[in-house]
Every structure is written in C-alpha cells, then in structure tokens.
N, C-alpha and C positions, 0 to 999 in steps of 0.2 A: 856445402850448401847442400840443403837435404832436397833433392829431386821431386818427394810428394810435399805437395804443397795443397791445403785443405782448406777452403770456407765455406759458408751458409750462404743458403740463395739470398737470404735480406743482404747480406756484404755486396752479394755480386751484383743485385738489382741497383744498389746504392752507388757502386762503382759504374755500373753501364749510365746511372741517371747524372753523377759527375763528369763523365766525358761528357756529356751531348750538352750541359747546363756551363759549362766553366769556359771553355771559349765564344759559345756562341754568346752569350750575354755581353761582349766584350766590344763582337766589330758588325754581328752580321745586321743587327736591328737597323743599324742608320738608312741601310739601301732598301729595308723591306719596308718602311715607312716612305719612303721617297718612290718607290714604285706601288706597293699595294695601298696607299694614303689611308685612308679610315677604315680599310678592311684586310689591314696588312697582319692582324691577327689570324685570317685562315691560310699563313703560307706554311701550316706544319701537317698538312693532310696527308699531302704525298710521302713527305718521309717519313711519318708515322706508322704505313703501311708498306715501307719498304723495311722499317728498323723489323716489325714484324715477322715479314718474309724472314727476314735474315736469323729474326730469331728461330723460325721453323727450320731453315738449314741448318743453324747449329746442332738443334738439337735432334734432328738424325744424323748430324755426322757423331754427336757422343756418343748415340745408341750403337751406331757401325762399330766406332771407334774408341771404345772407353779407355779412358787414361790416358790421351790421348792430345795435344795442342793444335791450331792449323796447320800449323809450319810441317811439323811431323806427319800430321792427313794428306796434305800435298805431296810428300814422296810417296807415302802409300797408294793413294788414287793413281797419279800421274805417271809414276815414276821416279827413278830417281835422279834424271837430266831434266825434263822437262819442271816436274816440281820443287826440284832447285829455279828452276828459270821462273817459274810463278813463285816461289817464294822469295826470291830479289824482285819483283816485283813491287809485294807487300810492303818489302823493307825500304825500298825508293818511296814511297808514298808513306806511311810511319816518319820515315824521317825528312820530305814535305812537311809533314803534320808539326813535328817536333819546331823547324824553323820556323813555320808560321807563328804556333801557339806561343814559343819563347819571346817571339818579335813582338805580337799585340801585347803580351801582356809584358815584356818588359816597358814598349811604348807609351802604355796606359799607367801603368806605375812612374813615369818620369814625368810625364804631362801634369798627372792629377796631383801626386803625392810627393816628387822629388823633383819638380824641373829643375834645380842645380845638380845633381848628381848626373854626370857622363852616362850616357844608356850601354856603353862597354862595360861598365862598372856592376852597373843592373842583370845586364843577362850575366855576369862571371858570379857573381850572387847566386845566381838561379841556377846553373851548373853548380855550382858547388852544393846545392842543396838537392842536386841530380845523381852527384856522386856522395854524397853521406845516404841516400835512400838506395842507391844503387846495389850497396851491397847487401841487404835486405832483401824480403820476400815479401810476396804481393799479400801474403798473411799481415805483415804490419803494417803494411800501407791499407789496407780495410780496415785496419781497425784506428786508425787515424781518421779516417774518412766516417768512422760511425761515430767520430767525435763531434765534428763541424758540419756533416751532412743534412743528421735532424734540426741543426738549429738552422740550419738557411733553409730548410724546408718551410719554419714554423714564422721566421722573419718574412721571408716571401710572401708565404698565406694572410699575413697581418699587416702586411703593405696597405691593402686597400683601406684595410680601417683608419690608417694613419694620415692617408691622403685623401680618405673622407670629405674632409673639408676642400681640397683644392679642386675634386669632381666636379665636371660637367656635361654629364650624360648626350646631352646636344651634337657632341663633337664630333661623338663615333655615329652620330645618324646623317644620312641615312644609309640603314646597312644594306651589304652584299650587292652594291650597286654598281662595282669597279666591269670591267672588261673581262671576258672571260681571259685573254693575253693575258693581262696583269694577274690575275690571280695564280694561272699557271707560271708566267715567269719567277712569281716567290716563290712559291714551291720548287721551282728547280734551285733555285740558289740557295734553301735554306735544305736540300738534297746534296747537297756538296756538304756541308757540315753534320750529317746526318753518316754520312758515307764513313764517317772516321767511328760506327758501331761495330765494323771490323776489327776494332784491335780486342774485342773481349776475346778474340774465337784466337788468341794465345792463351790464354787462360778457362780451357776448355777442360783442361785434368785438372780446373780445382776445385769442383761440385763434381757432385755425383747425382748420376740420374739424368736421360736426356728430357724429360719432364721438366725436373728441375731447373733447367739451362734454360729451357724456352721459359720457361714462365717468369725466372729472372729477368732475363731480356727483354720481354714483354712490359712488367710491371718498371722496368726500370726508363725505357722511351716514352711509355703514358706518363709518367711521374714527369719526367722534364718536358715531354709537350705541354703538357699545364703547366708548369712555371714559366716557360718561356713566354708562351701566349697571356699568362697573366700580367707578365711584365710590358709586351708588345700593347695592349689594349691598355694597360694603366698610361703609357705611354698618350695615348691618343687622345683618352678620358681626361687628361691631366693639362698636357702641353699641346695638342691638337695635333692636326693629321700634316702640317707645315712645318712648325717648328722640329721636331726629332728629327726628319730628314735634314736637317743643315747643322746638326748640332756632331760633334766629332765620338763624342761619348753622349748619347740621350739618357742609359740607366742612370747613370750617374749624374747626368739634370733632374731624373724623376727623383732620387734618393733626396738631392737636396732640397727638395721642394717641402721635405716632411719638416715638418714646426709643430711639437708637443706642448712645448711651454716656452717662455723666456728663457728657461734653463737648459732645456733636449732641444735646441737648431743645429745640432750637429751629428743628427742622427747617422750621416752619412760613413761617418770615424770608424760607428759601432758593426754598421753593416759589412763596410768594406774589413772588419778583423774576421766574419764569419767569414765573406764571400772569397778572400783571398787564399785561405785553405784548402778550400773544395776547391779551385782556378787549381792550385800548386797537384796536387792529388790528380788533377784529371793528367795534367803536363807528366806527372810520373809514372801515371798507369803507362800510358802510350811510351814514354822509355824505360820499362819494361818490359812491353810487347816489342820494342827494340832491340832489347837484351836477347830476350829470349829466341828472337826472327835468326840473329844474329850466331847465337852457341848452335842451332838448330843448323846451320849450313856443316857442320863438322859434329853433327850427331850428336849432341850435349845438351845438358839443361842449365849446369854449371855456368853462371855466367859472371862470378864477380872477378875474373880473371881479367876480363875484355872492359870492367865497367869505367876505370879512367881514359882508358881511349879513346872509348865511344862518346862520353862525354868532352875531351878534349876536340874531336870531331863535334861533334854538337855544335862548341863553342864559337869555332872558328866561321864554320859554314852560317851560323847563326848572328855573326857581325858583321861577316860579308853581302850576307845575301840581300837585305832592303836599306836603301838611302833615309826613307821618310816613311811617318806613319800612310802618307798615300796609299806608296807602295804597297806595304801591308796590309790594307783594306783593298787596294785593287786584287790582291792574289789571293786572299781569303776568302772573299765574293764570288769572284768571276772563274779564279782558275781552279778551284775545290770542287766544283759541280763538273768540271770538263775532264778533271782528271778522274773524279770518282766514277765520272759514267765512258768513260773509255777501257776502262778493261773490271769494274766489280760485277756486272751482271756477264760479261762472258764467261767470267771466272767463276763465278758464284752457280750458274746455270751448266756448267761443263762440270764443275765439281760434285752438285749434287746428283747428278746423271748417272756420270760414273762411278759413285761409290753404291750404288743400288746393286753394283756387280759383286759387295761384297758381302758377306751373310754376315746376319745379327750372330754375335756369339753369345752360347745360352750359357746362365750362371750355373756356377758347380751346386750341386749341393752333393750332403755327404749322406754316404751309404747308413742305414739304420737296420739292426735286426729285424726279423720278421715280427716280433712278439711288440717290440717300438712300433714300426709301423702300423702295428694292428690296433693296440692304444691310440696310437697318435690319430687315426684313424677314426676311432668311436670319438674319441674328445672333441675333432672336428667337427662330426654331425652332430653330436650335441649343443656345440654350440651356436651349430648354422641354426636348429630347431627353438633354442634360445631367441637368438635374434631374431627370426622369423613369428615367431608366438608375441614378440614386440610391437605395438603400431607405433610408427614412425608419428615423432612430434612435428609439429608444424616448425619450431624455435629450432629444431634442429641445422646445423649446418649443411650447405649442399655439397655433394661430392667435387672433386673436380672437374669431371666433365661439363657439370651443369654453370659454376663460372665460366668455362671457356665459350660454353655455346654462346650466355649472355653479356661476355664482350664481345663476339662475334656480331652479337645482335644490336649491340651498342655503336660498335664501329659501322655496321649500314646504315643506322638509322643516322649518323652523324655525315657520312658522307653524302647520303640521298636529302637530307636537311642544307648543305653544302651548296649541292646540284639545285638543285629548286630553288633557292635563296637565291643564286647567280642568274637562275632561266628567267624567273619572275618576277624577282626583285627590282627592276626599273619600273617596272607599270604596276608592282603592289609594293608599298613602301612598307604595309603593316607585314606581309608575308615575308619581308625582308628580316623581318623585327623576329618576327613568330621562328625561323630558320635559324637564324644566329641564336637566338635564347636556345632551341632545343640544339645545336652544337656545342655550345656552351656546356651546357647539364650533361651530356653525354659528354662529352671529356672529363667532367667531375666523377662521374660514373665510370667512368670507365678503369682509373684509377685505384677505386673501390675494389671493380671483380678482379684485375689484377692481381691488386693485393690477395682477395680470395682462394685466387688459385692459386699462389707460393701459398698461403697457409694453409689449406684442404691439403696440399701434398705432403708439406710438412709435419701435419696431425698426422698424419696415414703413413710416415715415415716413422714416427716416435711412436703410435701402436702398432707396428707390426714386433716392434722386440719385443712389447708386454704381452702379447699374445701368446709369442714364439716360447716366452721364459714360462707364462702359466701354463702351456701344454705341458 
C-alpha cells in the first residue's frame, strides 16, 4: 500500500461534512426536539465553534509536523510512552464510535427497510463492506464520496421546496423563547457528535498546507451544520415541536411527507438511495482512521494486513454491545458528550501547547547561480511594478485573509443574534424573530465565505507554479 495518499481540499471538506451529517441525522434529532422544542434548530452553535477550534489546532499541527497524522504527532509531542497512551485513548473512542454508528445504522435499516431480516445479518453485511474498503485508501473513499455527497446536498437544499405545501411557519413561533438551560443542554448533546471531527486528524498527511487543512475542516463543519439545522427546522415547521420528539426517526417521517404527485409519493426511497452511501462513507472513514491508529502503534502506515482481524473485532463487539434501539439511542445521545468531554479538551490543549516547542520546518529551496538569481530578481521587480500599476478591479475575488475575516465576522454576528434573542425573546417576540432570521442568514453566508476561503487558497496554489514557470 502506498504510504503517500493525497486528496484535495474539496474532498477533505466533503469527508468532514459526511462524518458530521451521516450519523447525526439518524438518532440525535429526536432528543433535540424533545428538549429544545421549537428552538431545537439552535443546537449547533457551540459544536460549530468547537469544530472551528479543532480546525485551527489541526492547521497548526500540519504546519509544524508536515506529512504526519495525529497518531504520529502524539508520539513526537508527548514521547513514545505517553504518546502511545494518548493514541490508545483515541483508538478506544474510535472503537466506541464504530460500534455506535454500525448499531444505529443497522437498527435504522432493520426497522424501516428490512424488518424481517435479523439485525446480525445486517451488521454482517456492513462489516463485509468495511473489509472490502479496508484494503483501499482514503483516496478511493474520497472519490466515492464525491459521487454521492453533492447529490445529498442538492436533495437537502431542495427538500424545503418539496415540502412547501406541508409547512406551517406558525409552528416554529415564538422564536428563541426557551430557557438558557434548554438551549445549553441541546448544544452539549450535539457537542458529543461533533467530537467525531477528530477522526480527520488521522488523514492530516493527505492534504498539503496548514491553511488548506484548516479551511477544509471549517467549510465541511459549516456545511454540515447548515444541512442538519435545516432538517431540524423542517421537522418543526412540518410536524410541529411535539410529534418529532416522540418519533423514533423523525427525519424519515419528514421525508415520507413529500408528495409531489400521485405517481411520486415514495420519494423516501429515492432519498435513502443517496443518503445510504453518504452514511456508509462516514462509517468507512472512521474505520480507516481506526486502522491507521492501530498500525501506528507499531510505527507502520500499511494497515492492509490487519484489516480482517479488526473487522471481525468490530463485528463481534457491535453484535454484543446493544440489545435494543433504545440502548443505541441512549448511548449515542447521552454517553457521547461525556466520553468526548472527558478527554478531548485536555488532550487537545496539551497537544497544542507542547507542539509550540517544535519549530516550523523551513521549505527547502534549490540553489541558483548568481546570474539566474539576478535575472529572476529583475523579472520579479518587473512583475511587481506591472501589478502595482494596474488598478484593482472591484469584481476581483478577495484573498484568503479577507474571506477568513468575513467568516469570523459572521460567526460573531450569529452568536450575538442567538444571545440577544434568548435574552430578550420572551418579552419581545418580534426581536426573537429578527434574531432567528439573522442567525439563519449568517449560517447560509458562512458556507459561502468558508468555501471562498478554500477556493482562494486553491487559486493561489495553482497560480504559483504558473508564475514560476513564466519566470
């Protein structure tokens, strides 16, 4: 197996979004609506900020440890012994995530699609899928995700249009009138699911540049936040704030309400055919990360030899882990935040602080003769003068720093709108409505600005070789 696996920033971002949207759409929605009621759509503010902090940490680690993933970085920063212990903690969490997602995925398929099929057979088929992709690399999985995730995004964005005749906006009003404790509780619950974003640390060696890693994770997390928040909002405006909290799979019940015509009344099967591969890709990403972590214990990157034993371990533990759907939901909704908060903040803070001791490696430059250096410097001066002589066009795309500042500004505005709405929404209903609209608008614009961050970096990367070749 090739140890050098490379994917681009767009694939990295879509893999991040697939991890956050794959399992979160199955089980967490029910408890969020039950606790947050009509304000359950605001459950992803704190998790979104946490994902951006993790993105900044991973970007800093890539800058100081290029071509290394998080398991190798732990050994470098903490030392061999403590680093191995930290890796074992991460592997234990990855194993829990695998059993949770495989069980919830199997229960969903068994209840909705294959009620007469034993649950063990469904999990066995999923494990066979893990074995088949376990011999490949993240590059293959990224290409598979490229085929289905764009269609999943388009379907998600078209769902409000398909459900326009079933909506009642009065069901979501009044907006931002729940207590602070309720909003904080649902944010903590979703924080456990967003803790899965550390899985992308196993693939830090597949993307070039620290800014690319940070921007890709930011864009993927913000895109996933918009999609999941949209689903929760649609549940409330279509089914109300009481019914989704009592349904096993409120998202599936929501999709069943789509009736375009008498001949297109089973759109749920079409949407499930797109959602299933995206969720499978999310589980496969976690499985590949688990294999990379196990292989790193012996300082190896080739995990093809341990694929089958690990898959059998996952199969046995998943079958024996949970007895019912209620146990799966309870573990995923209530245990995931406890597991994530018990070690991730401390581990990541220590990792970030101790990594500052390691200097940033300087790029190697080829030595040039003196005449070539002189000609190159003259060409650079001529190019600089020609650039400064041309006036900047107002339609010219903003650089990376500009889009990053817009992202931070929109995050600040959305957080301020949420706080002000919760503070004054009970006594001033129109203010809560305005703050909710501002929060939704900022969520949409954040996806655009984060995309422009990655796009501007890619343009800078592609233009630099052209400029050097012209010189």
